[in-house]
ZAMIDO-251384 format. One record per residue: z negated, x, y negated of N, C-alpha, C in turn. Coordinates in steps of 0.001 Angstrom, whole numbers, padded with zeros to 6 digits, always signed. Each point is the difference from the previous one (the first is absolute). Layout:
N
ZXYZXYZXY;...
This chain:
296
-007177-013378+016088-000767+000141-001232+000310+001342-000649;+000395-000023-001297+000293+001230-000723-001280+000797-000225;+000125+001324+000114-001130+000888-000258+000498+001277-000656;-000908+000698-000687+000318+001321-000502+000158+000071-001504;+000801+000964-000423+000238+000249-001420+001305-000673-000402;-000117-001054-000797+001170-000655-000573+000117+000461-001448;+001133+000550-000346+000174+000573-001334+000505-001055-000980;-000682-000155-001151+000529-000868-001053+001105+000748-000751;+001234-000294+000342+001141+000761-000521+000183-000274-001489;+000079+001052-000805+000300-000204-001414+001498-000265-000159;+000347-000743-001031+001403-000171-000377+000276+000930-001172;+000763+001064+000207+000300+000931-001090+001143-000531-000870;+000029+000446-001244+001010-000473-000946+000727+001167-000657;+001200-000292-000467+000740+000934-000835-000508-000123-001433;+000469+000891-000865-000497+000012-001373+000280-001301-000746;+001043-000721+000410+000327-001260-000669-000752-001195+000584;-000890+000258+000962-000796-001071+000583+000625-000677+001195;+001181+000450+000404+000631-000565+001194-000547+000687+001252;+000215-000620+001143-000541+000516+001262+000681+001308+000379;-000804+000988+000375+000511+001308+000416+000129+000001+001525;+001157-000448+000467+000207-000148+001440-000094+001334+000736;+000582+001039-000560+000005+001294+000686-001418+000511+000243;-000840-000059-001028-001378+000473+000159-000790-000903+000940;+000254-001296-000051-000671-000919+000920+000315+000360+001447;+001242+000338+000271+000371+000395+001364-000675+001319+000382;-000124+000922-000944-000715+001260+000263-001470-000280+000340;-000604-000929-000734-001399-000347+000256-000189-000555+001409;+000920-000850+000418-000097-000579+001342+000049+001099+001061;+000906+000944-000163+000098+001102+000966-001259+000866-000021;-000563+000188-001171-001257+000739-000148-001104-000658+000833;-000072-001312-000043-001017-000727+000761+000279+000012+001491;+001248-000152+000357+000340+000000+001424-000285+001360+000630;+000243+001062-000752-000296+001347+000493-001496+000163+000272;-000821-000675-000800-001460+000079+000171-000502-000916+001112;+000927-000753+000614-000346-000900+001112-001012-001079-000403;+000218-000579-001186-000855-001111-000411+000212-001168+000960;-000965-000886+000046+000036-001095+000971+000717-001238-000525;+000408+000038-001253+000729-001119-000579+000082+000136-001509;+000794-000878-000613+000191+000005-001447-000298-001389-000556;-000599-000016-001189-000263-001252-000710+000807+000053-001288;+001023-000832-000092+000954+000072-001106-000236-001102-001031;+000217+000352-001273+000072-000964-001096-001318-000691-000332;-001106+000692+000284-001289-000458-000492-000212+000531-001415;-001241+000295-000357-000281+000526-001341+000681+001344-000220;-000153+000918+000962+000649+001308-000119+001512-000125+000063;+000477-000980+000738+001437-000233+000096+000579-000715-001196;-000865-000326-000974+000421-000624-001254+000649-001367+000198;-000322-000659+001117+000588-001303+000273-000078-000976-001162;-001185-000178-000620-000098-000956-001104+000780+000417-001251;+000408+001270-000093+000748+000482-001167+001508-000016+000228;+000424-000491+001165+001418-000038+000346+000510-001434+000000;+001290-000142-000268+000630-001312+000133+000145-000336+001480;+000310-001248+000285+000185-000404+001391+001119+000801+000658;+001101+000199-000709+001122+000755+000579-000372+001459+000214;-000802+000570-000900-000440+001384+000168-000938+000132+001195;-000855-000977+000198-000888+000038+001165+000804-000036+001293;+001027-000821+000021+000874-000045+001170+000661+001359+000219;+000461+000597-001082+000685+001296+000085-000923+001074+000560;-001221+000094-000527-000954+001011+000471-000321-000217+001476;-000222-001241+000384-000298-000297+001407+001152+000427+000901;+001215-000260-000434+001172+000359+000805+000131+001513+000147;-000264+000732-001076+000077+001463+000055-001024+000539+001001;-001224-000501-000084-001064+000492+000883+000306-000316+001460;+000390-001233+000276+000310-000392+001382+001171+000813+000534;+000997+000219-000836+001168+000777+000426-000386+001440+000313;-000809+000609-000873-000365+001403+000202-000927+000175+001197;-000923-000920+000169-000924+000084+001141+000746-000156+001316;+000933-000923+000024+000858-000207+001177-000809-000146+001292;-001067-000780-000077-000775-000308+001190-000982+001059+000448;-000179+001061-000794-000848+001105+000445-001493-000233-000217;-000358-000954-000833-001408-000354-000199-000040-001426-000535;-001073-000734+000221-000072-001370-000521+000006-000030-001530;+000622-001022-000554+000025-000201-001450-000527-001392-000318;-001080-000040-000776-000524-001266-000511+000538-000160-001415;+000790-001025-000233+000591-000228-001312-000824-001041-000748;-000569+000414-001131-000775-000952-000791+000947-000927-000757;-000215-001304+000141+000893-000994-000601-000735-000925-000966;-001287+000233-000224-000810-000916-000790+000435-000110-001450;-000009-001227-000512+000327-000296-001394-000980-001061-000507;+000102-000312-001279-000860-001031-000569+000407-001394+000453;+001252-000154+000429+000478-001315+000431+000393+000027+001469;-000057-001146+000627+000304-000093+001427+001490+000116+000310;+000908-000673-000737+001419+000078+000360+000563+001421+000010;-000357+000815-001002+000504+001376-000021-000596+000804+001143;-001272-000221+000279-000631+000672+001135+000710-000372+001294;+000361-001256+000144+000729-000439+001193+001348+000707+000124;+000723+000086-001105+001324+000630+000036-000103+001483+000352;-000986+000681-000571-000183+001416+000314-000459+000181+001445;-000790-000933+000500-000443+000068+001399+001182-000165+000945;+000871-000946-000292+001188-000198+000836+000887+001242-000030;+000121+000598-001167+000802+001223-000121-000626+001131+000806;-001322+000143-000075-000688+001054+000760+000265-000150+001492;+000007-001221+000472+000289-000266+001414+001443+000361+000334;+000921-000400-000858+001427+000222+000254+000358+001480+000069;-000681+000840-000781+000364+001422-000031-000755+000827+001042;-000956-000621+000707-000662+000718+001086-001382+000535-000283;-000709-000571-000974-001390+000406-000233-000846-000318+001228;-001040+000786+000209-000908-000221+001132-000988-001121-000286;-000359-000151-001269-000974-001004-000425+000156-000185-001501;-000660-001021-000533-000007-000195-001448-001433+000023-000509;-000173+000521-001211-001280-000061-000682+000073-001083-001061;-001083-000748-000165-000024-001056-001014-001315+000054-000760;+000083+000285-001292-001165-000103-000874-000165-001478-000356;-001206-000475-000248-000139-001393-000435+000805-000238-001279;+000427-001241-000250+000813-000290-001193-000790+000290-001276;+000386+001074-000676-000810+000518-001100+000285-000695-001335;-000709+000418-000999+000006-000492-001381-000817-001285-000114;+000377-001033+000755-000771-001242-000041-001166+000126+000982;-000955+000828-000400-001060+000376+000936-001095-001057+000119;+000196-001142-000673-000933-001109+000187+000512-000981+001056;+001036+000414+000732+000553-000866+001043-001054-000291+001062;-000085-001242+000479-000972-000321+001054+000411+000631+001328;-000940+000079+000901+000282+000598+001310+001116-000739+000724;+000085-001306-000224+001052-000779+000658+001388+000450-000441;+000136+000396-001278+001294+000469-000501+000347+001366+000582;-001007+000848+000144+000230+001324+000595+000432-000156+001454;-000681-000879+000717+000347-000263+001395+001424-000539+000113;+000350-000918-000873+001343-000589+000031+001069+001055-000260;-000297+000936-000890+000934+001089-000314+000328+000799+001261;-001021+000430+000712+000217+000800+001210+000697-000819+001088;-000374-001265+000132+000620-000848+001018+001483-000194-000271;+000358-000226-001251+001407-000237-000334+000846+001253+000225;-000563+001177-000258+000744+001236+000273+000155+000186+001507;-001059-000244+000741+000069+000124+001462+001008-000978+000596;+000178-001146-000638+000947-001002+000501+001439+000500-000004;+000320+000922-000926+001395+000445-000124+000221+001409+000534;-001082+000667+000419+000121+001394+000455-000884+000224+001227;+000591+000392+001130-000781+000171+001233-000736+001331+000106;+000174+000882-000979-000617+001324+000092-001524-000075-000083;-000689+000984+000607-001450+000111-000199-000321+000148-001484;-001104-000585-000415-000413+000028-001403-001237+000870-000163;+000049+000881-001007-001167+000771-000419-000465-000562-001338;-001232-000485-000029-000580-000437-001268-000239+001237-000861;+000394-000074-001261-000221+001109-000930-001153-000406-000912;-001186+000462+000323-001233-000355-000711-000217+000990-001138;+000321-000423-001232-000057+000902-001146-000439-000769-001245;-001248-000468-000030-000445-000849-001107-000014+000691-001356;-000060+001329-000021-000012+000711-001284+001247-000311-000807;+001145-000059+000656+001259-000255-000696+000491-001431+000181;-000459-000661+001046+000475-001346+000316-000855-001084-000648;-001299+000243-000052-000908-000995-000545-000547-000961+001034;+000503+000089+001231-000457-000863+001096-000453+000891+001146;-001150-000302+000569-000500+000787+001124+000092-000800+001294;+000544+000640+001019-000026-000579+001343-001251+000547+000685;-001083-000730-000114-001256+000409+000624+000154-000050+001519;-000908+000632+000733+000084-000098+001463+000051-001446+000488;-000802-000863-000605-000046-001401+000429+001319-000712-000298;+000559+000230-001191+001285-000619-000336+001107+000563+000877;-000079+001291+000284+001000+000612+000873+000022-000630+001379;-001168-000282+000539-000085-000637+001319+000593-001409-000049;-000257-000719-001092+000593-001332-000162+001519+000086-000039;+000518+000977-000737+001449+000200-000058+000567+000289+001381;-000674+000843+000746+000471+000375+001333+000069-001218+000922;-000970-000887-000100+000003-001199+000845+001202-000888-000300;+000392-000044-001277+001114-000854-000409+001351+000700+000097;-000029+001332-000062+001243+000790+000029-000130+001035+001120;+000346-000358+001226-000207+000900+001146+000758+001318-000087;+001068+000055-000806+000774+001246-000086-000674+001059-000861;-001141-000311-000595-000760+001042-000701-000492+001009+001027;+000373+001258-000212-000331+001060+000955-000720+001188-000637;-000222-000074-001311-000674+001121-000631-000440-000331-001408;-000836+000858-000548-000437-000124-001384-000248+001388-000554;+000474+000224-001221-000352+001220-000722-001066-000373-001022;-001167+000602+000133-001117-000296-000889-000090+001102-001044;+000480-000292-001212-000001+001009-001053-001325+000035-000738;-000412-001140-000506-001264-000089-000739-000711-001266+000441;-000219-000151+001280-000417-001272+000573-001393-000461-000376;-000140-001324-000122-001320-000609-000155-000596-000189+001394;-000632+001022+000478-000553-000028+001357+000120+001376+000620;-001005+000389+000751+000020+001315+000640+001064+000029+001082;+000544+001195+000258+001057+000135+000999-000453-000509+001359;-001266+000214+000330-000456-000443+001320+000040-001519+000139;-000094-000723-001123+000094-001459+000055+001420-000440+000349;+000986+000684-000563+001389-000317+000345+000247+000270+001484;-000475+001145+000473+000204+000363+001408-000717-000987+000914;-001209-000371-000373-000821-000866+000852+000549-001427+000069;+000487-000514-001132+000381-001409-000054+001435-000270+000440;+000900+000958-000232+001381-000225+000416+000131+000138+001516;+000911-000762+000619+000261+000188+001434+000636+001358+000267;+000024+000401+001241+000426+001359+000360+001480+000263-000246;+000800-001044-000209+001426+000231-000239+000322+000206-001476;-001036+000152-000833+000193+000282-001424-000476+001421-000292;+000905+000831-000501-000330+001390-000353-000573+000041-001410;-001184+000577-000147-000645+000106-001308+000179+001422-000525;+000728+000126-001109+000248+001299-000620-000780+000112-001297;-000532+001176-000258-000686+000263-001249+000942+000682-000987;-000213-000291-001285+000724+000712-001041-000715+001268-000412;-001122+000275+000661-000838+001157-000293+000401+001181+000875;-000207+001211-000488+000314+001188+000798-001191+000492+000811;-001166-000552-000250-001204+000428+000723-000101-000807+001292;+000712+000452+001035+000087-000781+001239-000890+000535+001119;-000743+001071-000261-000823+000609+001053-000963-001011+000625;-000610-000826-000837-000957-000969+000514+000602-001359+000305;+001331-000103-000050+000654-001295+000193+000800-000100+001293;+000783+001023+000313+000877-000048+001182-000794-000205+001290;-001114+000722+000196-000751-000196+001255-000579-001406+000162;-000032-000774-001086-000620-001327+000060+001014-001133-000157;+001260+000302+000271+000976-001075+000107+001011-000138-001103;-000144+000737-001101+001034-000037-001042+001253+000672+000542;+001144-000630-000208+001241+000453+000643+000590+001251-000628;-000242+000195-001296+000600+001153-000656-000092-000115-001507;+000871+000735-000696-000071+000074-001451+001370-000185-000631;-000006-000589-001197+001181-000100-000863-000488+000430-001369;+000110+001288-000314-000717+000589-001126+000932+000746-000951;+000228-000510-001212+000906+000665-000944-000407+001415-000417;-001283+000288-000300-000338+001340-000481+000368+001138+000946;+000094-000291+001298+000309+001060+000965+001431-000084+000527;+000846-000790-000665+001349-000209+000535+000877+001245-000066;-000401+000996-000778+000786+001239-000064-000452+001033+001032;-001029-000329+000775-000485+000933+001032-000067-000709+001357;+001105-000574+000462-000041-000795+001233-000409+000788+001228;+000354+001290+000044-000368+000788+001173-001517+000121+000140;-000694-000001-001139-001459+000118+000005-000654-001306+000460;+000486-001128-000511-000595-001277+000386+000339-000371+001442;+001200+000348+000447+000353-000251+001403-000904+000814+000919;-000219+001272-000350-000880+000849+000814-001418-000558+000028;-000476-000492-001152-001338-000592-000056-000091-001212+000924;+000973-000881-000091-000029-001189+000862+000052+000388+001476;+000878+000914+000345+000168+000374+001413-001273+000620+000571;-000685+000826-000779-001239+000604+000507-001098-001054+000161;-000040-000962-000916-000977-001085+000138+000303-000860+001221;+001283-000318+000184+000394-000847+001127-000280+000669+001341;+000059+001345+000013-000237+000726+001252-001471+000350+000208;-000838-000286-001006-001429+000277+000128-000402+001419-000345;+000904+000755-000654-000321+001368-000409-000682-000052-001368;-001274-000332-000001-000695-000246-001255-000312+001276-000776;-000064+001126+000686-000213+001258-000721+001200+000297-000899;+001200-000036+000580+001195+000285-000792+000254-001087-001034;-000294-001237+000345+000245-001084-000956-000933+000104-001204;-001190+000572+000196-000900+000229-001133+000625+000974-000991;+000608+001050+000528+000668+001001-000846+001165-000637-000750;+000804-000772+000717+001175-000628-000609-000394-001070-001009;-001044-000757+000309-000440-001030-000941-000446+000622-001317;-000657+001145+000068-000432+000688-001221+001204+000391-000858;+001076+000447+000644+001215+000365-000742+000653-001225-000629;+000094-001069+000788+000600-001238-000504-000815-000553-001168;-001312+000043+000120-000870-000491-001065+000163+000827-001265;+000160+001295+000158+000183+000880-001159+001268-000369-000762;+001076-000246+000723+001258-000387-000637-000137-001372-000657;-000649-000920+000688-000170-001351-000540-000782+000018-001303;-001090+000741-000022-000820+000070-001209+000768+000623-001154;+000772+001051+000294+000826+000622-001026+001013-000995-000549;+000664-000726+000896+001038-000937-000411-000571-001110-000880;-001090-000597+000446-000589-001116-000745-000443+000448-001386;-000615+001170-000070-000453+000530-001283+001175+000263-000941;+001066+000595+000539+001168+000324-000824+000719-001264-000446;+000170-000947+000919+000701-001237-000365-000787-000800-001028;-001320+000041+000104-000827-000720-000970+000227+000536-001411;+000238+001311-000102+000230+000617-001303+001436-000142-000483;+000959+000139+000919+001398+000144-000424+000948-001068+000543;-000500-000920+000807+000831-001106+000435+000767+000253+001284;+000877-000957+000324+000695+000001+001286+001043+001099+000147;+000325+000680-001079+000894+001148+000126-000592+001097+000872;-001304-000084+000238-000683+000969+000864+000651+000073+001371;+000349-001154+000552+000543-000002+001359+001347+000708+000060;+000798-000131-001057+001283+000711-000035-000229+001503+000035;-001019+000448-000719-000287+001438-000044-000436+000519+001363;-000734-000813+000767-000423+000462+001327+001206+000221+000907;+001015-000833-000134+001205+000188+000815+000806+001202-000473;+000022+000232-001297+000707+001188-000506-000660+001271+000521;-001323-000025+000117-000695+001160+000563+000430+000258+001440;+000414-001056+000696+000461+000137+001386+001490+000313+000086;+000641+000180-001154+001418+000348-000001+000941-001180+000051;-000524-001203-000229+000838-001201+000011+000349-000385-001442;+001285-000158-000305+000447-000149-001393-000173-001409-000560;-001230-000457-000115-000254-001314-000593+000127+000136-001515;+001071-000531-000549+000250+000159-001433-000884-000917-000836;-000088-001237+000452-000745-000973-000800-000780-000943+000919;-001270-000103-000261-000884-000978+000631-001266-000052-000837;-000443-001199-000347+000550-001312+000299+001251-000293-000813;+000417-001249+000032+001227-000364-000702-000166+000108-001510;-001181-000344-000497-000234+000036-001436-000302+001420-000464;+000080+000197-001279-000203+001330-000578-001453+000440+000150;-000169+001243+000415-001325+000612+000052+000065+001359-000681;-001114+000444-000520-000043+001325-000615-000077+001063+001088;+000655+001144-000214-000086+001074+000999-001427+000519+000126;-000345+000412+001207-001329+000561+000213-000112+001352-000691;-001152+000308-000577-000199+001322-000592+000112+001094+001062;+000378+001182-000439+000155+001127+000916-001285+000268+000775;-001132-000096-000676-001275+000266+000681-000243-001002+001129;+000325-001265-000225-000203-001010+001039+000863+000305+001218;+001226+000431-000239+000897+000345+001110-000522+001217+000750;-000481+000993-000738-000546+001196+000644-001251-000329+000812;-000813-000915-000511-001190-000422+000750+000403-000690+001303;+001049-000805-000061+000494-000664+001204+000515+001024+001002;+000744+000971-000490+000509+001064+000878-001148+000721+000690;-001059+000251-000747-001149+000714+000552-000627-000780+001157;-000128-001309-000165-000557-000837+001072+000917+000017+001218;+001299-000101-000220+000953+000010+001111-000043+001334+000746;-000235+001075-000731-000149+001311+000663-001297+000036+000800;-001063-000524-000583-001305+000022+000672+000039-000709+001353;+000782-001065+000091+000035-000773+001253+001129+000452+000921;+000733+001048-000427+001014+000578+000875+001367-000643-000057;+000237-000853-001006+001308-000650-000130+000995+000911-000709;-000466+000739-000993+000844+000973-000700-000510+001406+000266;+000910+000960-000004-000386+001404+000180-000531+000578-001305;
């Protein structure tokens, strides 16, 4: 069962909107140096839905090649249609992914539960890898509730995890209802009250530029050092609140700026045009990073 801090890897771009392979490889090394427990590729932060099928294959290949077996990689393959999801799942298996993530088939969010179940079953039929359900109703329009998740697991035994981003149901319901071979990950950074009660870990975009901090938080919680984890959780929460507030005002370009503050040359993210952050917003971000000990 996977546990710990799984990083939602961003896909960086060049100024012309093409994939920035060099920076992507730098990002992978940045995460490996922080000893993250795994990577989640090509989800929302990975810009999977904004990439062509061939580009998704390319990004997955770059990540798997750079990781070279040093940490597990969950490759998100979910699409609005089943055949493309199947092809990406087969590719993920062929290149050596540890598992695949699958969001429910989006856009047609009035699909009955039977259609959602059939989607997951058909992908599992062509790919033997463990499956992580990607529960993200905010962007998908379909929610995998704890009850529906359990039904899926009964029909698709290779389901081994779920990332709950904005789930319809409390985290404890997912933990309580799923069998023990399913890892329940939160998309939230506030894990102090979750890890001791069975949540496996976190997959959290706002803190993806501070992996050393989130890894330390998880490790102290896992070891039962609640005094130190209280201190670390406060730092993680401070960064999360800053990020959410800034992104709400200025958009997804915020995440690129957080990586630039760490010295990583992310030229463009997301793929579409965003306005540059005001100088004051960047200085405010720097101040928070200094407060939590990430920047001098």
